[in-house]
C-alpha positions, 0 to 999 in steps of 0.5 A: 188357082186353076189353068183359067188363071194362067190364060195369059202365061207363056213359056220360056223353057216349057215344062210339064205342069199339072193344076189340081186342088188349087196347086200348080205344079212345075217340074223341074228338069235336072241340071235347071237354072238361071245364073250368069256365071261371072267367072269367079275361082277359088280354091275349090272350085269355081261358081256355078256354070251359066245356065238359061234352061229352068223352066220359067212361066210368064205373063209379061206386065207393063208398069208398076206391080206386086207379084205373090205365091205361096212356094213347096219344094221336097229338097234334095239337092244343092241348089233346088228351089222354086222361084218368082222372077222378074225379067228384062231380057237374058242378060238383065233379071232378078229371081227370088228362091227358096232353096236348099243351099250350100249351107244346108240350109233351106232359106230365101235367096236371091240372084240379081243379074245385070250382064253377070248375076250376084248371089246373096242368101236371105233367112233361114226358114224352117220347113219346105214351104214360104210367101214369097212376094215381088214388087215393082216401082219403077225401075226399082225392085223388092223381095219379101218374103212370109212365114205366114201370108200376111206379115212380110219382109224384106230380104233385098231392094235393086235396081235394074235397068227394065223396060217398061214392061217386062216378064215376072212369073216362076221359075222351077230349078234344079241346078245340081241336082236330078230334078223334081215337082216345085208347088207354087199355091195362092198366087196373084199379080196384081198391077199397082203402085206399093207405098213403100217399097221397102214395106212392099205395101 
């Protein structure tokens, strides 16, 4: 991964980014996230605040695609994460994160937003790195993860009312903490249609 590979990328909420040793490091500022709170409450508080301020390094993609990256996170605070994101607008998007959860685990976590956000914890992962993949076919999307970059497992299949062209790229977040570096490597973005969106191939 070199800076020249990202010439068509732009920032929403620009942050510090460095390219070194085939890796991209993006700094996640404190209290940064993408989440559209639905107002749900409980006896011990509320869901996370609505935020759209996390650094999003993206390119515009028209039609079907497969996006893949290896992420590494120095987990410190709850909800620290490195993510893939697909976005139609600030109200319509999906993100796939490797996150430090509020259950004291490292897990692949998905959030799908159509005006308001849901939140779904996936598999727990040992260690601090994992491969993430997002695939699009029309208005259908699937998120997959891998421990070795070869065999991928589905976490989520969903639909969103998106246009032909969407923003696709990388998010660095630190919703509750002081912030920190998120490391991305082995990034690829292929404009192709998978044969089976659930398999991601």
